[in-house]
C-alpha positions as CSV (number, residue, x, y, z in Angstrom):
1,M,74.9,131.4,8.4
2,I,74.5,134.7,9.8
3,T,76.3,136.1,12.9
4,V,75.3,139.0,14.6
5,G,76.5,140.7,17.2
6,L,74.9,141.9,20.0
7,T,76.2,145.1,22.2
8,G,75.2,147.9,24.4
9,S,75.6,149.9,28.0
10,I,74.0,148.7,30.8
11,G,70.1,148.6,31.0
12,M,69.6,148.7,27.0
13,G,67.8,145.2,26.0
14,K,70.6,143.1,25.4
15,S,69.5,139.8,27.4
16,T,65.7,140.6,26.5
17,M,66.7,140.4,22.6
18,T,69.3,137.5,23.4
19,R,66.0,135.6,24.8
20,M,64.0,136.6,22.0
21,F,66.8,134.9,19.5
22,A,67.4,131.9,21.1
23,D,63.1,131.7,21.5
24,E,63.4,131.4,17.7
25,G,66.0,128.7,17.3
26,A,69.0,131.1,17.1
27,A,72.4,130.2,18.8
28,V,72.9,132.1,21.4
29,W,76.4,132.6,23.2
30,N,77.0,135.3,26.0
31,A,79.6,136.7,27.0
32,D,78.1,137.6,30.4
33,D,77.3,134.1,30.9
34,A,81.0,132.7,30.2
35,V,82.9,135.2,32.0
36,H,80.2,134.2,35.5
37,R,81.4,130.1,34.4
38,L,84.8,131.7,34.6
39,Y,84.9,132.7,37.5
40,A,82.6,130.5,39.7
41,K,84.0,128.2,42.3
42,G,86.2,125.7,40.4
43,G,85.9,127.7,37.3
44,A,88.8,128.2,34.9
45,G,89.6,132.0,35.7
46,V,89.8,131.7,38.9
47,A,93.2,130.4,39.8
48,A,95.1,132.8,37.3
49,I,93.1,135.7,38.7
50,G,93.7,134.7,42.3
51,E,97.7,134.8,41.5
52,R,97.6,138.6,40.4
53,F,94.7,139.3,43.3
54,P,94.1,137.4,45.9
55,D,91.6,139.3,48.0
56,A,89.2,139.1,45.3
57,I,88.7,135.3,45.4
58,V,86.1,134.7,48.7
59,N,84.9,131.1,49.1
60,G,86.7,129.8,46.1
61,A,85.5,132.3,43.7
62,V,86.2,135.4,41.9
63,D,84.3,138.0,44.3
64,R,83.4,140.7,40.9
65,D,82.7,144.0,43.4
66,V,86.3,143.4,45.2
67,L,88.0,142.7,41.5
68,S,86.3,146.1,40.4
69,K,87.3,148.3,43.5
70,L,90.9,146.6,42.9
71,V,91.1,147.4,39.6
72,L,88.8,150.8,39.2
73,D,91.8,153.4,39.8
74,D,94.8,151.8,39.4
75,A,95.7,151.7,35.6
76,A,98.2,149.3,36.3
77,A,96.1,146.6,37.7
78,L,93.9,147.0,34.9
79,A,95.9,146.2,32.3
80,D,96.7,143.1,34.5
81,L,93.4,142.1,34.2
82,E,92.9,142.9,30.9
83,A,96.0,140.5,29.6
């Protein structure tokens, strides 16, 4: 089995390449999709994020825009999120 890691900046074609691999029958795991599931209403990450960043929880889900603003200029808050 060959394992490939696909990385790149925004707009570099990662999603397009992922779809192309999947269309050819490759098993694909997408970290962005996993985070969206964790942050969605009922997701496993909502409670943990909500404990440290309660303002980032909107309608039972993590609001990524709010969370981003909370950690953007706060190194300690970003370290907490990453932990």
